[in-house]
C-alpha positions in Angstrom: -9.8 -73.3 -17.0 -11.0 -70.0 -15.6 -11.9 -70.7 -12.1 -10.4 -68.4 -9.4 -8.6 -70.5 -6.8 -8.5 -69.2 -3.4 -4.8 -69.7 -3.5 -4.7 -66.9 -6.2 -6.2 -64.6 -3.7 -3.7 -65.7 -1.2 -0.8 -64.8 -3.5 -2.4 -61.7 -4.4 -2.9 -60.3 -0.7 0.7 -59.4 0.0 1.2 -58.0 -3.5 -1.8 -55.8 -3.2 -0.6 -54.8 0.2 2.8 -53.9 -1.3 1.2 -51.9 -3.8 -0.9 -49.9 -1.6 2.2 -49.2 0.6 3.9 -47.8 -2.5 1.2 -45.6 -3.2 1.4 -44.1 0.1 -0.6 -46.1 2.6 0.8 -46.7 6.2 3.5 -49.0 5.7 3.6 -50.5 9.2 -0.2 -51.0 9.7 -0.8 -52.3 6.0 2.0 -54.9 6.4 0.8 -56.1 9.8 -2.8 -56.4 8.9 -2.1 -58.2 5.6 0.3 -60.6 7.1 -2.2 -61.5 9.9 -4.9 -62.1 7.1 -2.5 -64.0 5.1 -1.9 -66.4 8.1 -5.5 -66.7 9.2 -6.6 -67.6 5.5 -3.7 -70.0 5.1 -5.1 -71.8 8.3 -8.6 -71.9 7.0 -7.5 -73.7 3.8 -5.5 -76.3 5.8 -8.7 -77.0 7.9 -10.8 -77.1 4.7 -8.4 -79.4 3.0 -10.1 -82.9 2.5 -7.4 -85.3 3.7 -9.4 -88.3 2.8 -9.7 -87.3 -0.8 -6.0 -86.0 -0.8 -4.4 -84.9 -4.2 -4.3 -81.4 -5.3 -7.4 -79.2 -4.2 -8.5 -75.5 -4.5 -7.5 -75.8 -8.3 -8.0 -72.7 -10.6 -6.4 -70.6 -13.0 -6.1 -69.4 -16.6 -4.5 -70.8 -19.6 -1.8 -68.8 -21.1 -0.7 -70.8 -24.0 -2.6 -74.0 -25.0 -0.1 -75.0 -27.5 2.7 -75.0 -24.9 0.6 -76.4 -22.1 1.4 -73.3 -20.1 -1.1 -72.0 -17.4 -1.3 -69.6 -14.5 -2.6 -72.4 -12.4 -2.9 -72.7 -8.7 -3.6 -75.7 -6.5 -2.2 -77.4 -3.2 -2.0 -80.7 -1.7 -0.8 -81.6 1.9 3.0 -80.6 1.2 2.0 -77.5 -0.4 -0.3 -76.4 2.4 2.5 -77.3 4.9 4.9 -74.9 3.1 2.1 -72.2 2.7 1.6 -72.4 6.5 5.6 -72.0 7.1 5.5 -69.0 4.5 2.5 -67.2 6.2 3.6 -67.8 9.9 7.1 -66.5 9.2 5.7 -63.5 7.3 3.7 -62.7 10.2 6.8 -62.9 12.6 9.1 -61.1 9.9 6.8 -58.1 9.6 6.0 -57.6 13.3 9.8 -57.6 14.3 10.7 -54.8 11.8 12.4 -52.1 13.7 11.8 -48.4 12.8 13.1 -47.7 9.3 14.7 -44.3 8.9 15.2 -44.4 5.1 12.7 -45.5 2.5 10.4 -47.2 4.9 7.6 -48.0 2.3 10.1 -49.6 -0.1 11.3 -51.6 2.7 7.9 -52.9 3.7 7.0 -53.6 0.1 10.2 -55.6 -0.6 9.4 -57.9 2.4 5.8 -58.4 1.2 7.0 -59.0 -2.5 9.2 -61.9 -0.8 6.1 -63.2 0.7 4.1 -62.9 -2.6 7.1 -64.9 -4.4 7.0 -67.8 -1.9 3.3 -68.1 -1.5 3.1 -68.0 -5.3 5.6 -70.6 -5.7 4.3 -73.1 -3.2 0.8 -72.6 -4.7 1.7 -73.0 -8.3 0.7 -76.1 -10.3 2.6 -74.7 -13.5 6.3 -75.5 -13.2 7.3 -72.5 -15.2 5.2 -70.1 -13.0 6.7 -72.0 -9.9 10.0 -71.0 -11.0 9.1 -67.5 -12.0 7.6 -66.8 -8.4 10.7 -67.7 -7.0 12.6 -65.3 -9.2 10.2 -62.5 -8.3 11.2 -63.0 -4.5 15.0 -62.8 -5.3 14.8 -59.2 -6.6 13.4 -57.7 -3.2 16.0 -59.8 -1.3 18.8 -58.2 -3.5 17.4 -54.8 -2.9 16.8 -55.4 1.0 20.6 -56.7 1.3 22.0 -54.1 -0.7 20.4 -51.0 0.7 19.6 -51.8 4.3 22.1 -54.6 5.1 25.1 -54.4 7.3 28.7 -55.2 6.9 30.0 -55.6 3.5 26.4 -55.7 2.2 27.1 -54.7 -1.5 29.6 -57.6 -1.8 27.0 -60.0 -0.1 24.3 -58.9 -2.5 26.1 -59.4 -5.6 27.5 -62.6 -4.5 24.0 -64.1 -3.5 22.7 -62.7 -6.8 25.4 -64.3 -9.1 25.2 -67.6 -7.3 21.4 -67.7 -7.3 21.1 -66.3 -10.9 23.5 -69.0 -12.1 21.5 -71.8 -10.0 18.3 -70.5 -11.4 19.8 -70.6 -15.0 20.8 -74.2 -14.6 17.4 -75.0 -13.0 15.7 -73.5 -16.0 17.8 -75.5 -18.4 16.6 -78.5 -16.4 12.9 -77.7 -16.6 13.4 -77.0 -20.5 15.0 -80.5 -20.8 12.2 -82.2 -18.8 9.6 -80.4 -21.0 11.2 -81.3 -24.1 11.5 -85.1 -23.0 7.6 -85.4 -22.7 5.8 -86.7 -25.8 4.8 -84.0 -28.2 1.0 -84.8 -27.8 1.1 -84.3 -24.0 3.7 -81.7 -23.4 2.7 -79.4 -20.6 4.2 -77.5 -17.8 1.4 -78.7 -15.6 3.0 -80.7 -12.6 0.1 -83.0 -12.4 0.5 -84.1 -16.1 4.3 -84.2 -15.5 3.9 -86.7 -12.6 1.2 -88.7 -14.4 3.4 -89.3 -17.4 6.2 -90.2 -15.2 4.1 -92.7 -13.4 2.7 -94.2 -16.8 6.3 -94.5 -18.1 6.1 -92.2 -20.9 8.1 -89.7 -19.6 11.8 -90.7 -19.4 14.3 -87.9 -19.5 17.9 -88.4 -19.6 20.0 -88.5 -16.6 21.6 -85.2 -17.5 18.3 -83.5 -16.9 18.3 -85.0 -13.6 21.7 -83.6 -12.7 20.8 -80.0 -14.2 17.7 -80.0 -11.8 19.7 -81.6 -9.0 22.4 -78.8 -9.1 20.0 -76.1 -10.0 17.8 -76.7 -7.0 20.8 -77.8 -4.9 22.4 -74.3 -5.5 19.2 -72.6 -4.2 19.1 -74.8 -1.1 22.9 -74.1 -0.7 24.1 -77.6 -1.3 27.8 -78.0 -0.7 30.0 -76.9 -2.4 27.7 -74.4 -3.9 26.9 -72.8 -0.6 29.1 -70.0 0.1 26.6 -67.3 -1.0 24.2 -68.1 1.9 26.2 -67.3 5.2 27.3 -63.8 4.1 23.9 -63.0 2.5 22.2 -63.9 5.9 24.8 -62.1 8.2 24.3 -59.1 6.0 20.7 -59.1 5.5 18.1 -57.0 7.5 16.5 -59.2 10.1 13.2 -59.7 8.4 14.9 -60.4 5.1 17.1 -63.0 6.6 14.1 -64.8 8.4 12.0 -65.0 5.1 15.0 -66.0 2.9 16.6 -68.6 5.4 13.2 -69.8 6.7 11.2 -69.9 3.7 12.6 -69.0 0.4 15.6 -71.4 0.9 12.9 -74.3 1.1 12.0 -73.6 -2.6 14.7 -75.9 -3.7 14.1 -78.8 -1.4 10.3 -78.4 -2.2 11.2 -78.6 -6.0 13.4 -81.7 -5.5 10.4 -83.4 -3.5 7.8 -82.1 -5.8 9.4 -82.4 -9.5 12.4 -84.6 -9.2 11.3 -87.3 -6.9 8.3 -88.6 -9.0 10.4 -88.3 -12.3 13.8 -89.5 -11.6 13.6 -92.4 -9.1 16.2 -94.6 -11.2 18.6 -91.7 -11.7 18.4 -90.9 -7.9 19.6 -94.4 -7.2 22.3 -94.2 -9.9 23.8 -91.0 -8.5 23.1 -91.6 -4.9 26.6 -91.8 -3.9 27.4 -88.4 -5.6 24.5 -86.9 -3.5 25.7 -88.7 -0.3 29.2 -87.1 -0.7 27.8 -83.7 -1.2 25.4 -83.9 1.7 28.1 -85.1 4.0 30.0 -81.8 3.0 26.8 -79.9 4.3 26.8 -82.0 7.5 30.5 -82.4 8.4 32.5 -79.8 6.6 30.0 -76.9 7.1 29.4 -78.0 10.6 33.0 -77.8 11.5 33.3 -74.4 9.8 30.3 -73.2 11.9 32.1 -74.1 15.2 34.9 -71.8 14.3 32.7 -68.6 13.7 33.3 -65.6 15.8 30.2 -63.7 15.2 26.5 -64.9 16.0 25.1 -63.8 12.5 27.7 -65.8 10.8 27.1 -68.9 13.2 23.5 -68.8 12.3 24.1 -68.4 8.4 26.5 -71.5 8.4 24.1 -73.3 10.6 21.4 -72.9 8.2 23.6 -74.3 5.3 24.6 -77.2 7.6 21.1 -78.2 8.5 20.2 -78.5 4.8 22.2 -81.7 4.6 19.5 -83.6 6.8 16.9 -82.6 4.2 19.1 -83.9 1.5 19.7 -87.2 3.2 15.9 -87.7 3.6 15.4 -86.8 0.2 18.2 -89.2 -1.1 17.1 -92.2 0.9 13.8 -92.7 -1.0 11.6 -94.3 1.5 8.5 -93.2 3.4 10.1 -92.4 6.5 13.0 -90.3 5.2 10.8 -88.4 2.7 8.2 -87.6 5.6 11.1 -86.6 7.8 12.6 -84.3 5.0 9.1 -82.7 4.7 8.7 -82.1 8.4 12.3 -80.8 8.7 11.5 -78.4 6.1 8.8 -76.8 8.1 10.8 -77.2 11.4 14.0 -75.7 10.4 12.1 -72.9 8.8 10.5 -72.0 12.2 13.7 -72.3 14.3 16.1 -70.3 12.0 13.4 -67.6 11.7 13.3 -67.3 15.4 16.9 -67.3 15.8 17.4 -64.6 13.1 14.7 -62.5 14.8 16.4 -62.7 18.2 19.9 -62.2 16.6 18.5 -59.0 15.0 17.0 -57.8 18.2 20.6 -58.3 19.8 22.2 -56.3 17.0 19.5 -53.6 17.4 20.3 -53.1 21.2 24.2 -53.6 21.1 25.2 -52.7 17.6 27.3 -55.9 17.5 27.1 -59.7 17.2 30.8 -60.4 17.7 31.2 -62.8 20.5 34.2 -61.0 21.9 32.1 -57.9 22.4 29.1 -59.7 24.0 28.4 -61.8 27.4 26.2 -61.9 30.3 23.2 -60.3 28.5 21.0 -62.7 30.3 21.3 -60.6 33.4 20.0 -57.6 31.7 17.8 -59.1 29.2 16.3 -62.4 30.8 13.5 -62.7 28.4 15.7 -62.2 25.3 17.9 -65.1 26.8 14.8 -67.4 27.6 13.6 -67.1 24.1 17.0 -67.4 22.6 17.4 -70.6 24.7 14.3 -72.2 23.4 15.1 -71.3 19.7 18.7 -73.0 20.2 17.2 -76.0 21.8 14.8 -76.3 18.8 17.7 -75.8 16.4 19.7 -78.6 17.9 16.8 -81.1 17.9 15.9 -81.4 21.6 12.8 -83.7 22.2 9.8 -81.8 22.4 10.6 -79.4 19.4 9.6 -79.9 15.7 13.2 -80.7 14.6 13.4 -83.6 16.8 10.8 -85.9 15.1 12.0 -84.7 11.6 15.4 -85.6 12.3 14.6 -89.0 13.8 12.5 -90.0 10.8 15.4 -89.0 8.4 17.8 -91.2 10.5 15.6 -94.2 10.7 14.6 -93.8 7.0 18.2 -93.4 5.6 19.6 -96.2 7.7 17.1 -98.6 6.0 17.3 -97.1 2.5 16.3 -99.5 -0.1 18.9 -98.2 -2.6 21.9 -98.7 -0.2 24.8 -100.3 -1.7 26.7 -103.4 -0.3 28.2 -103.0 2.9 31.7 -101.4 3.6 33.1 -102.4 7.0 29.7 -103.7 7.9 27.7 -100.6 6.9 26.2 -99.5 3.6 26.6 -96.0 2.2 23.5 -94.6 3.5 24.3 -96.2 7.0 27.6 -94.5 6.9 25.8 -91.2 5.9 23.5 -91.6 8.8 26.4 -91.9 11.3 27.8 -88.8 10.1 24.3 -87.1 10.3 24.0 -88.3 13.9 27.6 -86.9 14.5 26.3 -83.5 13.0 23.7 -83.3 15.8 26.6 -83.2 18.2 28.4 -80.7 16.2 25.3 -78.5 16.0 25.0 -78.6 19.9 28.5 -77.7 20.3 28.3 -74.5 18.2 24.8 -73.5 19.3 25.5 -73.9 23.0 28.6 -72.0 22.5 26.8 -69.3 20.8 24.3 -69.2 23.6 27.0 -69.2 26.3 29.0 -66.4 24.6 26.2 -64.2 24.2 24.2 -64.7 27.4 26.5 -65.8 30.0 30.0 -65.2 31.5 31.4 -61.6 32.3 29.1 -58.9 31.0 31.0 -55.7 29.8 29.9 -52.7 31.6 28.5 -50.8 28.8 25.7 -53.3 28.6 24.6 -52.8 32.2 21.8 -50.3 30.9 20.6 -52.6 28.2 16.8 -53.0 28.1 15.0 -56.4 27.3 13.5 -57.6 24.0 10.6 -55.4 23.0 7.0 -56.8 23.1 6.3 -57.2 19.4 9.5 -59.2 18.9 8.7 -61.2 22.0 5.2 -62.0 20.8 6.5 -62.8 17.2 9.1 -65.3 18.3 6.6 -66.8 20.9 4.4 -67.5 18.0 7.2 -69.4 16.1 8.2 -71.3 19.2 4.5 -72.4 20.1 4.3 -73.9 16.5 7.7 -75.6 17.0 6.4 -77.0 20.2 3.1 -78.1 19.0 4.4 -80.0 16.0 7.4 -81.4 18.3 4.9 -82.8 20.8 2.2 -83.8 18.3 3.7 -84.2 14.7 0.9 -86.6 13.6 -1.5 -84.0 12.0 1.4 -82.4 9.7 2.8 -85.7 9.0 -0.6 -86.9 7.9 -0.8 -83.9 5.7 2.7 -84.2 4.1 3.3 -87.9 3.7 0.6 -88.8 1.2 1.9 -86.2 -1.1 5.2 -87.7 -1.2 4.3 -91.4 -2.0 3.8 -92.7 -5.5 
């Protein structure tokens, strides 16, 4: 195959922009223009996608090794396009909120665009090995951004994230090799379509240990409890656009991999080990939720919040029915939009005040009403208020999990999945407590005198966050189009 896929060009765009910036082009202008073009082209592909035909479209690429079944292959179905939409819109917002960079500005912008290259390439890849490789590409600039331009104990945060994610990626690679080795010799391939067809035909039957490797590999990248501790510190220390892209988009790589690669190949193993995953995701929802309440800084609250909300996606994945899987796919997009908006506004607060400690803030709504209003919208979206994208996603997960077809016999009148759903609903209450507490601590109450001359949020940041909020509201009020895009990709 030698056709050039438009998805290859989509992946190439931020990479070329990063290259031009490193060669001396105007960093801010090049990054902003390329991010807008990326978003527009992604929307064009979504509109051109034939929903009636479904399946993978815009397929093209080049054979790397015919003997190994390895190809640089691009293609997208509904789920891929939904994730590409998330990647492109967050890239626009992240690039446009970048404050003036005093040191190595070109390298900073190039790193942001390289993260975008990695996530776009991963979501557009049909070859599992290149899918993995694009994710690794995105991790390198993330490490540089935290280590060079981060705040707080940035060196420790950068190394901790690198070690955790490196180990998770190593475990994931072992799982991919195990999956490849389990395929019959005559059809061995890294092509995702071949793997799915072999699983559907019953000729691909990997051992359960391969499932566990993939689960814990992808799970570490999504901050599955208890392999989560890298995430809050990394997000708290990362520069604002890096936190937006990693927490909002790159973190969804693991959840996307579970839905794309694990779900069609391991339905029996998923049922066998359902209780194990339920225990771990309850840790995300309950333990991390309670830890989040105790945080004394806004950036750490948002970091732990991001970890906690992954529990809902894991619950949707584990329940194995159409409602729960559709909810998990929708939540991936919804959470990416809301957490990116929150980190953008958190970064704006840090730029203006120099702190995110609750004890030093308060009453900012008096001097920065637009900032307070936007933060309020993002908070309401995060806690799943009706009208925002998170609400239909969580609702689908709850209904799907409560009626899971793999539920075990009842304990005290409820099955294992029903008990997990009860915890998940309680998690909504917990998230409301810590997010509303954060909102009150920062924007209401007594304002320290030194913030009296504070200015409101700048125009570019305001427009970038408004773009994310509009997307959340559109999906929240009318989720059918994106559900119709995502759901067929998740069904057998």
